[in-house]
C-alpha positions as CSV (number, residue, x, y, z in Angstrom):
1,M,-0.2,0.0,0.0
2,T,1.5,3.5,-1.2
3,E,1.5,6.0,1.5
4,R,-1.0,8.1,0.0
5,E,-3.3,4.6,-0.4
6,R,-3.1,4.7,3.3
7,F,-3.8,8.3,3.7
8,E,-6.8,8.3,1.5
9,A,-8.1,4.7,3.5
10,W,-7.9,6.7,6.6
11,V,-9.8,9.4,5.5
12,R,-12.4,7.0,4.5
13,S,-12.2,5.3,8.2
14,R,-13.2,8.4,9.4
15,G,-16.1,9.2,6.8
16,G,-14.5,11.3,4.4
17,S,-14.3,11.7,1.4
18,V,-11.5,11.1,-1.6
19,M,-13.2,12.8,-4.7
20,K,-10.7,14.6,-6.6
21,R,-11.4,17.1,-8.9
22,N,-8.5,18.0,-11.4
23,G,-5.9,16.3,-9.2
24,E,-7.1,18.0,-6.0
25,Y,-9.2,16.9,-3.3
26,I,-13.3,17.9,-3.2
27,E,-13.9,18.3,0.1
28,S,-11.7,21.1,2.1
29,M,-11.4,18.8,5.3
30,T,-9.8,16.3,3.3
31,R,-7.6,19.0,1.4
32,L,-6.5,20.3,5.3
33,W,-5.8,16.9,6.5
34,D,-3.7,16.0,3.1
35,E,-1.6,19.1,4.3
36,C,-1.3,17.6,7.7
37,W,-0.4,14.4,6.7
38,Q,2.5,15.9,4.3
39,A,3.5,18.5,6.6
40,A,3.8,15.2,9.5
41,R,6.0,13.5,7.0
42,T,8.7,16.4,7.1
43,V,11.4,15.9,8.8
44,P,13.2,19.4,9.7
45,D,17.2,19.4,8.6
46,T,18.0,19.7,12.1
47,H,16.3,16.1,13.1
48,V,16.9,12.5,11.7
49,L,14.3,9.5,11.9
50,L,15.6,6.3,13.5
51,P,14.8,3.0,13.6
52,K,13.0,1.6,16.6
53,E,15.8,-0.6,17.1
54,P,19.1,0.1,17.1
55,S,21.4,-1.7,14.2
56,E,24.6,-3.5,15.3
57,A,26.5,-0.4,13.3
58,M,24.3,2.1,15.9
59,I,25.4,-0.1,18.6
60,D,29.5,-0.6,17.7
61,A,29.5,3.1,17.5
62,F,28.1,3.8,21.0
63,N,30.5,1.4,22.2
64,D,33.3,3.0,20.7
65,A,32.9,6.5,22.2
66,H,31.4,5.4,25.2
67,H,35.2,4.5,26.1
68,R,35.9,8.3,25.5
69,A,35.6,11.3,28.3
70,D,32.3,12.9,27.4
71,F,30.4,9.6,25.8
72,R,26.7,10.9,26.6
73,E,27.4,13.2,22.9
74,E,29.6,11.5,21.3
75,S,27.8,8.4,21.7
76,Y,24.5,9.7,20.4
77,R,26.2,11.5,17.7
78,A,28.2,8.5,16.7
79,M,24.7,6.3,16.9
80,I,22.8,8.9,14.5
81,E,25.7,8.7,12.1
82,A,25.8,5.0,12.1
83,A,21.6,5.1,11.1
84,S,22.5,7.6,8.9
85,Q,24.9,5.5,6.9
86,G,22.4,2.9,6.6
87,S,23.7,0.0,7.3
88,G,21.1,-2.1,6.1
89,E,20.0,-4.0,9.3
């Protein structure tokens, strides 16, 4: 199921209409929900999405940084760096 199909299923489950005219939703509430849905999926440049469970690369990065003096911040940054490299786990 695509993200669009998920959104439209969500709208229907709340009794909304997903009818379109010229590629835009006819119902104003659906247009508003669509704008909110899109905004909720946007990640600001100052944030990253991380997996619910850390990958082995993230755990290794944490452990490597943990042995340094200021380990909390370094560990956190190391885990995010490992996650953003997409280790595929």
